[in-house]
Steps between C-alpha positions, in 0.01 A plus 500: 500500500673210320564731209665755735722235659598377155599853396711542811675165443558587136642839598737347757612231257561757232696712750712198599572416140591862433742508798655171397542622147664817624736299723596276207567806289717649779679168531591496130607864513728448801650185348582701188677765710688235700621339175620841378692564823655152473632580154636835618676336793717301261661820372562676833765457772586658833261756649285502185440129538403557863243757389351251249487235775305736724255577217457128435426446867237774505330362189508150642332624819225652285471169314467307826225732620301427182571126534376496857175663390452251215585195711243599762222474236651254249292262290569205270571726205763719671662230716749374236612856428538578871696177565741600224537850643563367853765256373664792325496680838668197660773514237538876543515463882766229473714722277448798732586297811815364333601847380446660843672212680804541275514876561458458876790252512721732295418794722558286807846407372576869448369567847731243659805653330406866561620724779269572789423852371384358163304211648217721621434629146518151344270374772224735383542377140471137609187589700333632181578177307374291793169686502440409133628146566250419775223670302579267209491197731159604622382548141625151412297349783197688373563356151483142630185584694344644182576180306335294772196729482487460121506121538850452361732463802875438468559286807858405422607861446313605817690235700829630361397855586408389853842338551665814363313721748581260784873518422486878466329550834741266680802681358354839581421391857858385555634822349273707725623314810862568408441867418301554818770348722762709319296818550461428872874434535585829330250683721674360807844594364383856435416549866853410611703633207736797502433819307744402224319169440146633515483648148578171319293293742204735458501458120532123527223486759276712277570266207397188693204681654367574149583147389292357786215735409512394132518130586209535740293667229591226248423225751155649553435490126616137475289400801192639324577289189595192704174508696306475173717201399430323834865525611548493878600856594458489878874523574543784252217699659658444839831622360330809357351582840830438682687726258258791467282468811199607291162342562311375195192289443720193457625537857147434625518149354518255796765293321718808445454610862602153618809513279595845634457388861696183434781700343503742793514213746781333309694825461441588864626165624806522274573853621449391861746213476751714314477836678331437835820446706658815359184707546445377855859587583451850357180535703687391813776757433233768435324433832832474685611841371166655601525346848860618539400846375227523763739408782768738371244782461388459862860503622583810295181667624592440863859616444391820328237565765760463772736733314254782424367528857843595635463828696803667345351468148193706598291360217133583473240228527421540130864453403533198726193335348624586150840334544352195673231451236727558201772266628263203524323578172831530317611160627165348395527656153854373441414157638193463275702601192770244585234233559335561163837500322571155643188354338600635159315831485676766293520807724583753227143526362363502854720792606422680175132450568543644848664808347221554248237437765675750729477772235131429439421492871698820549278687253185348647591576862646849479321622814613196694859554388471863612395376844789253493749777418359712784532198727866473408549867589330442836726199544814703432423825685294345787279797594300270730482138611241253619360617837559873439218755527498699180304751299541402134281509194233695688467224765613495864561182696736219589687315224372144522690339211705597195575348161664625183157578353289638784499594868233409755417764764277443803328822608443601862136391477619152382433533128727324250604717205717365217690770314692450172864590549495749212240708689714496816830582330343778294363681808633647825597231754482589870647240736373573850680219681825481307705666778547337839416819694226760448416835655149555631383855417229634733364852573327603827359843589447680837321819588669836520423515871682172571866466601735407216763357742241282670369366170853423374575309821182291472563416135861399576385276785241331280752434221772377738255274681389310194704176470505501120656843452876511443750703693720536195430673278365737763135608483432858393242703698476867403259792484420500132246774420286762671167430343179700492355306789789299649869461558607190297774258611671251269570163662731275294629186670693229313372143505553169329299473180277226638407716802400809303123490537505367855710795612291747303172383651633451855663844526198678355274336756738565790540870408125556519475325839800685654396842371156451650654388826749786516242760400655587168245583239497374147330790325272478202461773241324810641453869413445802730260772381521852648193724464531882532187715557477850359449784757155620387178543687255230416148445596441219747324286242771557238779409747327174586461411132867569427611296801290204385648513146855512639429209730366286217808576289733398786308178560513414132876560483564285808293214364698507173832499684388205711 
């Protein structure tokens, strides 16, 4: 067992030595390539030099990966070599930081002098240099941490680096505050600018919007470095949250939360003292306009209602309701728009939004709009009104209520039926009670044995005696047809529309009673059958049989006629 453990330990040790040897070999190889690139860089300029710089950076990143692996398992033999390599990395990082800082300042000077159209392109170039710059700063911090791990710290240089980072983060924070306030100001100016000013303001706003985004990204990188150097970054984290509104793990820190709340409270109190009187005055004006609008809408509603009910206008109930409703709603709409404009709301986007929303709603509610259009046709042509008895859309009854979308009809058995206006307008409309007068059409029959003059006299007396029948137009009582079983009279008195059914039922009842009293028959359908016997001698039994068959046929015919 001990022998097995010893073999395993020996194998692992051998493997570690082999890996370390391989890493040292890679380290020497990469250093050789870096030295070659350094020599080549001395003979190149312009874009070629930039390409060499990028290759140097890639090789250095490979070198740092090998160094990190060696430092994690360093020993007394490799420590001096690793300390030398890390110090070389510190020197390389210092040169890189100085080189990038110089280029960033030069590009920034070009950016300040450039036109707004060129600034956006230069801004992207500066962003690329800044990415390498903050990566180099992070590498430099790692270098000092490696030296401390190798037992050879450079405290004085680390203090200088800490002060450098502290100054950088303070400057960047102040720059971010300025750029953010400038971006917000431009955003406000864009909302109230004319069309001729919008193009230049849009480019400038986009420039500062990108600048805020780049500064926020850089501040996040510096906060990460500063936290490792024990620099107080609470205010910077609060600023990051206030600028971006993004939640990160740092926001969950109680100290950061307290700073954010304190800043909100301070900003809120400052805003309150500065803007509260103006805002309260705007709110007062807003409420005053709404209150005035309500009073004015009620007055307009009453005035329109009084105007549309004038008898000489002869408006339908639907048209009256339409004008009354639209007048008040229009006043409310105008009043609300004026009220919102007084508190600083730009009405142009709102009205544009209403137009777009109207198109979308129009496509979504095509059937409803069809009903609305039919309602407008009913409003214009007025085929019926509320209270009329109609036959429309396959339904008969009294019109209970009307709107521009549907019509409510109450049937004679007290059912409520709501019909879409498109169904009514697309079908035959029969208005029973539209006219003030109606003619009651009735038919009465008498037997052929009864007196026509007597029947006419009785019918005339019954019609004249009823209080609801009109003298003019005169009633019409005439012999109409000579039917198969009766002589039919038409009786057509004129009545007011509301009295139609009362007259119809009363006269029908009175005719039956008077005809019975006067002995005038009201025949029902009947048929006479005549039987002719052939002149032939029959036996007594045969004659009886024939007579019985004839009798049964006659009885059957009479029962059917009954």
